[in-house]
C-alpha positions in Angstrom: 12.6 -12.1 -19.7 14.4 -15.5 -19.2 12.7 -18.9 -19.0 13.4 -19.1 -15.3 10.0 -19.8 -13.4 8.9 -16.4 -11.5 9.4 -17.0 -7.8 6.7 -16.0 -5.2 6.1 -15.2 -1.7 2.4 -15.2 -0.8 1.3 -12.8 2.1 -2.0 -13.0 3.5 -3.5 -13.5 7.2 -6.2 -16.2 5.9 -4.7 -19.6 5.4 -7.6 -20.5 3.1 -6.4 -17.6 0.7 -3.0 -18.5 0.9 -3.8 -22.0 0.1 -6.0 -21.3 -2.8 -3.5 -19.0 -4.4 -0.5 -21.4 -3.7 -2.5 -24.0 -5.5 -3.3 -21.8 -8.4 0.3 -20.7 -9.0 1.8 -24.4 -8.4 -0.6 -25.9 -11.1 0.5 -23.2 -13.6 3.8 -23.3 -15.5 6.3 -20.6 -14.9 5.7 -20.0 -11.1 7.3 -21.3 -8.1 5.9 -20.3 -4.8 8.7 -20.2 -2.2 6.8 -19.7 0.9 3.9 -17.9 2.7 3.5 -15.2 5.4 0.4 -14.2 7.5 1.6 -10.7 8.3 3.7 -7.7 7.2 6.4 -8.3 9.9 6.8 -11.9 9.0 6.6 -10.9 5.5 9.6 -8.7 5.6 11.7 -11.5 7.1 10.6 -14.1 4.9 11.2 -12.0 1.9 14.9 -11.4 3.3 15.1 -15.2 3.6 13.6 -16.3 0.5 14.5 -13.5 -2.0 11.5 -14.0 -4.1 11.0 -12.4 -7.5 7.5 -11.1 -6.6 5.8 -10.6 -3.3 1.6 -11.0 -3.4 0.8 -8.6 -0.6 -2.5 -8.5 1.4 -3.0 -5.1 3.0 -5.0 -5.5 6.2 -3.4 -8.0 8.6 -3.4 -8.3 12.3 0.3 -9.4 12.0 1.5 -6.1 10.6 0.0 -4.1 7.7 1.0 -4.7 4.2 1.8 -0.7 3.7 4.2 -0.9 6.5 5.6 -3.9 5.1 6.1 -2.5 1.5 7.6 0.5 2.9 10.0 -1.5 4.9 10.9 -3.5 2.0 11.6 -0.5 -0.1 13.9 0.9 2.7 15.9 -2.4 2.8 16.4 -2.2 -1.0 14.8 -5.5 -1.6 14.7 -6.6 -5.2 11.3 -8.3 -4.7 8.6 -6.5 -6.7 5.5 -6.1 -4.5 2.1 -6.9 -6.2 -0.8 -5.7 -3.8 -3.6 -8.3 -3.8 -6.5 -6.9 -1.8 -10.3 -6.7 -1.5 -10.1 -3.0 -0.7 -9.6 -0.4 -3.6 -10.4 2.8 -1.5 -8.0 5.8 -1.6 -7.0 5.0 2.0 -5.5 1.8 1.0 -4.6 2.3 -2.7 -2.4 5.5 -2.5 -0.5 4.7 0.5 0.5 1.2 -1.0 1.7 2.8 -4.5 3.5 5.5 -2.4 5.4 3.0 -0.2 6.6 1.2 -3.4 4.4 -1.3 -4.5 4.7 -2.3 -8.3 1.2 -3.2 -8.9 -2.2 -3.3 -7.2 -4.8 -5.9 -8.0 -8.2 -6.8 -6.4 -8.8 -10.5 -5.3 -11.6 -10.8 -7.9 -9.2 -10.4 -10.5 -9.4 -13.7 -13.0 -6.7 -16.0 -12.6 -5.2 -15.2 -16.2 -5.2 -11.6 -15.4 -3.1 -12.3 -12.0 -0.5 -14.6 -13.6 -0.2 -11.6 -16.4 0.2 -9.3 -13.4 2.8 -11.2 -11.6 4.7 -11.9 -14.7 4.6 -8.1 -15.5 5.6 -7.3 -12.0 8.6 -9.6 -12.3 9.7 -7.6 -15.2 9.3 -4.2 -13.2 6.2 -3.1 -15.1 3.4 -1.4 -13.1 0.1 -3.3 -12.9 -3.1 -1.7 -11.8 -6.7 -3.0 -12.0 -9.0 -0.8 -14.2 -10.7 0.2 -11.1 -7.6 1.3 -9.2 -6.0 3.0 -12.2 -9.2 5.3 -12.8 -9.1 6.2 -9.0 -5.6 7.1 -9.1 -6.0 9.2 -12.2 -9.0 10.9 -10.8 -7.0 11.5 -7.5 -4.0 13.2 -9.5 -6.3 15.2 -11.8 -9.1 16.3 -9.2 -8.6 19.7 -7.5 -8.5 19.2 -3.8 -7.9 15.7 -3.9 -4.4 15.1 -4.1 -3.0 12.4 -1.8 -1.6 13.4 1.5 2.0 12.5 2.3 2.7 10.3 5.1 3.7 13.0 7.5 0.6 15.0 6.6 -1.2 12.0 7.4 0.4 12.0 10.8 -0.4 15.7 11.6 -3.9 15.1 10.5 -4.4 12.1 12.7 -3.1 14.0 15.9 -5.3 17.1 14.6 -8.3 14.6 14.8 -7.4 13.8 18.3 -7.6 17.5 19.5 -3.7 17.9 19.5 -2.4 21.6 19.5 0.2 22.6 16.9 2.8 22.8 19.9 2.1 19.3 21.0 2.0 17.9 17.5 5.5 19.6 17.0 6.7 18.0 20.2 5.5 14.4 19.3 6.5 14.4 15.7 10.0 16.3 16.6 9.4 19.1 14.2 9.0 22.7 14.7 5.7 24.6 15.1 6.2 26.5 11.9 6.8 23.0 9.9 3.4 21.9 11.5 1.9 24.9 10.2 3.3 24.3 6.7 2.0 20.5 6.9 -1.4 21.8 7.7 -1.4 24.5 5.0 -0.7 21.8 2.4 -3.0 19.1 3.6 -6.0 22.1 3.8 -5.0 22.5 0.2 -5.1 18.9 -0.8 -8.5 18.4 1.0 -10.1 21.7 -0.3 -10.8 22.8 3.2 -9.7 26.0 5.2 -9.6 24.9 8.9 -8.9 21.9 11.3 -12.6 20.7 11.8 -13.3 20.8 8.3 -10.1 18.9 7.5 -10.8 16.1 9.9 -14.4 15.7 8.6 -13.5 15.5 5.0 -10.6 13.1 5.9 -13.3 10.8 7.6 -15.5 11.2 4.9 -13.0 10.0 2.3 -11.7 7.1 4.3 -8.3 8.8 5.0 -8.8 8.7 8.7 -10.7 5.6 9.6 
């Protein structure tokens, strides 16, 4: 890694958090804060404008969620590495963020030295996960009936939770009924259930549907 400072974009809907992070990084050698954003949509625009090495991304924000922003940055081929910094470590937050293309995932109570190291590692393209998140991901991969759902499977499940029929789901998602049934079969297996009602109940219990 070169001696050039790591450039940052800070994304959080709370001004106090943004100010605190900016102050922390600006007082430490080796970092330059290029700008801030208060929501996911703004974050994508600012990342395109500023071209930072690392985007520090909160997840739950009124101005567009972090996962959607990560997905859009990935779609656009942004060179910025995204390091999620959030108070949440539930499966419904962690797995979609990683699937969307986040390089790392830390909780906001991480010590500052750990945060600095994580940002440097992310800039180098190395994956960084807080211990709690790492163990959760390992459990999700290893546990039978606890495999993460794909984005499309989540969409199907959300429609099932609203009482939507297979035919209506197919129409809404522009896919065939056979494809809907395939998605249902896969998500039943991942959730360890055998019918629609159990799938919905299990999804709410695990925080997949909120």
